[in-house]
N, C-alpha and C positions, 0 to 999 in steps of 0.2 A: 504494500500500500504506500502511495506517495501523497503528500499533502502540501498544498501551496496556498499562500495568501497574497493577493495583489490589489492595490488600490490606485486610483487615478483621480486627479482633481476635476477632470472634465474640461469643457471648453468655455464655460461661462462663470463659474464660481470663483471668487477671489481667494478662497482657501479650501483646503480639504478637511471636512468635518467627519469623514469616515475614518474608522480604525479597524484593524483586523489582526488575526492571530491564527497560525497553523503550526501544529507540532505533531510529529509522528514518531513512534518508537515500536519497531516490530510490527505487531498486528493491531496496535492501538493508535488512536489519533484524537486530538482535540482541535476543533475548528470553531472560530468565533468571528462574528461580524457585528459592528456597532456603528450606527449612523447618528451622529450628533444632530440634535433637532435644529433644522434650518430656520433661520429667522430669529433664533434665540442667541443670547450672548454665550460665548465660550462653549459652543456645541462640540468643538474639537477637544476641549478639556474633558468634557463628560465622556465622550467615546474612548478617549485615551485611558481614563481611569478604569473603564470596563476591561480593557485589554491588559492593563497592568495586573488587575485582579485575576484575569484568566491565566497569566503566567504563573501566579502563585497556586492556582487551582491545579494546573498541570503538574507542578512539582509535588503537590500533596497526593495526587492520584497514584503515582508510581506505576506499578503493573496492575492494571485493573483486570478483574476476572469476568469471563463471559457469563458466569452464574451470579454475579454480584449486582443484579438489577436494582434491588431496593437501595443498596448503598450508593450506587452510581446516580440514581435519581436524586437522592438526598444531597450528594455532592454538587450536582448541577443547580438544584434549587437554592442551596446555601450560597453558592458562588454568585448567583444573580441577585439574591437579596442583599448580600454584602456589598456588591457593586452599587446597588441602589442606595444603600446607606452612605457609601463613600461620595457619591455624586451629590446627595443632599447635604452632607456635612461640608463638602468643599464650597458649595453655593452659599451656605449659611456663614462660612468663614470669610468669604470674599464677596462683598456686595456687588462688585463689577460682574460677577458670574451668576448672579441671582436669575433664576428662570431657565438655566441651562438644563438640558435633558438629552436622552439618547435612547435608541432602540438597542436591543441585543438579541441575537440568535446564536445559540451555542450548541454544537453537535459533538457528542462524545462517542467514539467508535471503539468498542472492545471486541476485536474479532469482527463478527457479523452482527453483534448486538449494537443497535443505534439508539441513543438517548438524546433528545433535543429539548432544550429549554428556550422559551421564546416570549419576547415582549416587544410589541411594536409592529412595524410593517416591513422589516427586513425579512427575507424569505429563506426557506430550506427546501431543496428539491432532492428527490431520489431518482436516479436515472439508470436504466438497465435496458440494453438493446434499443428498441424503437419506442420505449415507453418513458415518459417523463411525468413524475407525480409531484405535485405541490403538497408538502407535508404540513406546513404551517398555515395559519389563518391570519390575515392582516388585521391588526387592531387599529383600524382607521375609520373615519366617518363614511367614506363611500362604501366600504365593506359592510358597515352597519346598515346603511340604506339599502344595499343590495340584498342582504339577508332578510330584511323586512318587506322586500318586494317593491320598494319605492323606485328603484332604478334597475337597469339591466347590467349584466357583467361588462358589456362594452361601454356603457355610460359611466360605470364605476372607474374604468381604466382611464377615461378622459375627464373625469370630474374636476372642476376647478378647485375643489377643496380636498383633493386627494392626499394632500400633505398634512391634513389635520389628524392627529393620532388620538385614539380613545384610551390608549394605555402606553406608558413609557417610563423609563427609569428617571428618577430625579423629581418626580411630581409629588409622591406621597410615600410614607414609610409602609403604608398598607398596599402591598403590591401582589397581584395575582400573576403567577408564572404558568404559562401553558407548558405541559410536559407531554412529549410524544415518545413512545418506545416501540420498537419492532425489530424483528430479525430480518436482515436484508440478504439478498442473494449474493453469493460469492462473485467478485468481479464487478459489482455495482459501483456507481459514482455518486457521491454526496456533494451537492453544490449549495453553498450559502451565498447570498448576495444582497446588496442594498437596492432600494427602489430606483437608483440611478441607472441600473441595468434593466429592471423589469418594466419600468415606465416607457422604455424605448425599444426593447427587444422582446418579441413574442416568445412564449414557451417553446413553440415548434422550432423556432430558429435557434434557441439555446440548445435544444436537443441535437439539431443538425451539426452545430459547431462542436459540441462535446464528442459526437461520434466521428467527427472528421479527423480528430487528432488524438494521439495516444498519450502525449506528455502533458501533465496538468498545467505546467507553467504556460505552455503554448495555448492551451484551451482558455486560460484566464486572459492572456494577452488578446486573443482573437475576440472574446466576448466584450472586453473593454473597448477595443478598436471599433467593433460594430456599434456599440452604444454611442461612441463619439461621432461616428459617421451619420448616425440618426439624429444628431443634434447636440448630444453631450451637455445638456443644460443642468446637470447635477453631478455631484461626485459619484464615482462608480467603483464598487468594490466586489471582488469575486474571491471566495475561499472554497477550495475544492480538494476532495480526496478521491483518488482513483484506485482501482484494484482492491476494493474493500474485501477484507477476509484474507488477503495475502500479505506476506511479509514485505517490509520496506525494501525497495530495490537499491 
């Protein structure tokens, strides 16, 4: 298994508020993507705090066991709650950073056992063969409107308020973290990304690019290049693990 994290400022933003992390050891990997809340002060600081905490979580994990599902779930939940506390504390300490926030999507792979913790609208996909599956659900206003039947999926994609989040780190100490767990097929690909990619590149095109290249760094580069060719109006981040269930090359 190989894991890569790559981020790009895009073509229009004055700074990159995305942060990312990827670590792989043998059959295990931790992938994290965080998107600092656009329009808020110090969004880059908030996302960076999430990644620094991810580095600590990875060191704590050591060699995780495929059978340690409950413990792994607890580690992911505790990591995200601690990151949330750090973002709130930093904002309270520094008035210039008041109101900062961030999304987080974290995926822990122990062999073929996948555990995902998720808050916000950064996404996690599972890809195998000609199938791409969105695992996470966006915590955004358009997603909420779509689920209630007020708008269609296509209208949600182009909604003028698509950047309004209904859940994020840094807002409240009372945080609900979505957790997803499943056994994945050997050789599958796990892809995490910010909305700078998914607002511009359709799932079907993501699948085509993933299947076109075997090297994860090349896949990430091509996805980012495609988003920039489509406008690049936001920061773009891709974190990817290929060859799930196999040892690191």
